[in-house]
N, C-alpha and C positions, 0 to 999 in steps of 0.2 A: 525486431527482433528477429534474425535470419532462423530457421526451422532447427530445433535441436540445441538452442541456446541457452545457456545459464544467465542468470543475473549477473555473476562475476565478469563474464564477459561483457554484457551488456554496458554495465558500469565502466568497463576498461574503452569503450569506444567513447563513451559519453564524457571520460574525462578531460579530453581533447577542446571540450567547450570550458574548461575553469580555468582561471588565471590564476595558477598555483603560486605563483610569485608574492601574490598578496593576499593577505589576510580575509577569508571568506564563509560562508555560512552555506551549508547543504540543506535544503527543505525538501520531503519526499511524501507523498501521499499513497496510500496502500501499497500496489506492488513498488513504486516509486520510494517509498519507505526503504523498503530493502534494498532497492537500489543504489541510492542513494548512501546507507551501512557499507556496501562494498566501494563506493567511490571515496569513504574518508579515508579508508585505509592506502587509499592512494594520492590525494590532495591532503590529507591532514586540516582541515578545516577547523575553526576557531570554535565552532557547533554545528552540530549536526541535528538536525531536528525531524522527526517522523509524525506522522500524522496518522491515525486510523490504519496502521501496521503493526508489524510483531517484529521483535528481534531475533527470531527462529522457531526451531520446533517446538522447544518447551514451551511456547506463548499459544500453540496453538489445537485449539479445541480437539477432542478427541474426536469428533468424526471426521475432520481434515485429516487428523494425524491418520487414520485408518486407510486414507485413500492415496496416501503416500506410495507410489511406487505401484500401483495400480492402473494408472492411466486413464482417470475419468473422462480427460477432454476427446479419448476417441469418439466417445456415445455423442460429440456434439455435432449437430447438423442445424440446418437454418428453421426447421420443422421443430426440431427439439427446442431452440432458443425461442423462437415464437409462443412454444404451449408454456415453456415454464416462465416465461417474461414476469406475472405476475409475483412468482415465487421470488424472482433475483429481485424485482422491486423490493419485496417486502422485505428480503433478505439485507438488503441492501440500506434499507431504511429510506426508500423514497415514499415520499407520502403525498405532497401537494401535485398536481398538476403540470407545475411549472418544472419541478425536482424530476419527473416521470419524464417529460419532454426531454429534458437534458440528459437523463441516462439513457433512455432511448436512440439518442442520438450518437451518444459517444460508443454506444454497440455497434452500430451501424458505421462509424469510422473503420473501424478494424476488419479487416476478413476473417473470415472462419480460422483459416490456418493460421492468421496471428492471433486471434484469441485461443486456440489450441495451443501453441507454443508458450503464452503467457501463463497459460494456468500452468502446466506443466511445471515450467520454472517456477512458477511462486510454491507448487506444492513439495518441489523435489530441495529447493534453498534449505541447506544445512545451517544459515546465518552466517555472519561474519569471520572470517579465519580468526580476529582478534576482535576485543571487548574496544566499541568506540567510545572515545575519549569524547567527552562533551555532549553525549547523547542525552536530547530530552524529547521526551514520547508523549504527545497530544492523544489523549482517547477518548472519545464519548463511552458514556456507562449504559447507552442502549444500542452498541454496536453488535447487530447480529450474529453478521459475518466474523468477528474478531471479538468476540465476548470479554468485556472488562475482566473477569474473573480469571483469566489465563495470562493478563496481561502485567507486567514486572515494574512497579514503581512510574505510573502513568501520571501525567499532567493533567488531571480531569475536567471534561466536558459535560456538566449535566444536562440529560439528555440527550446527549448528542449519539447519533447513529455513524454508519460506516460513511454516509454522504453528508455530513456535519460542514464539510468544507465550504460547499454550497448552501444549505439550510442553515447554518449557524455559523456564518461567514464571520459576521461580529466578534463573537465569543471565541473562535479559534485566531481571528487576527488579533484580538485581545492577548491572548495567552503566547502569542508569538512575538509580539512588540515585548511582555514581558521580558522573555528570555534574550530578544535582541538589548535590551536596555539596561541587562545586568553583564553585557560583555565590556 
């Protein structure tokens, strides 16, 4: 994502990779869930599936809502990330050594500048301009970043945290396959 990007802009770039002439399904996890909701307005999928994500600021927990417009990403530094890594792992529901290794490597793939843009884009996102038709929201009841109590009409994964696509992949796949079977 270029500096100053909005999720809607990023979605517009990704639309070029979708064959809009054929029925398709969009699936996104976390920030990707927000992006596919924006893409849905441009590609008209038969189904949009979001996982460990939110549909707009109405589903944000109050502490995150308070951060909107304050630019907390500005305090990010390599030292800050390193010192807060145990908290970030906890927040994301990363518990096993294998999950920790993957999470840490995912963090390192992005530059500090990219992480700042992504955090700001997520916090500033107002949700899709129009309701996404055929939206399915798969969410874990142990997601600490995006608590289930704020999520409207989720398909529940019991015990699932924000990182459940990795550590509960079979259960998440089962929910996705059930949605696809209903098409």
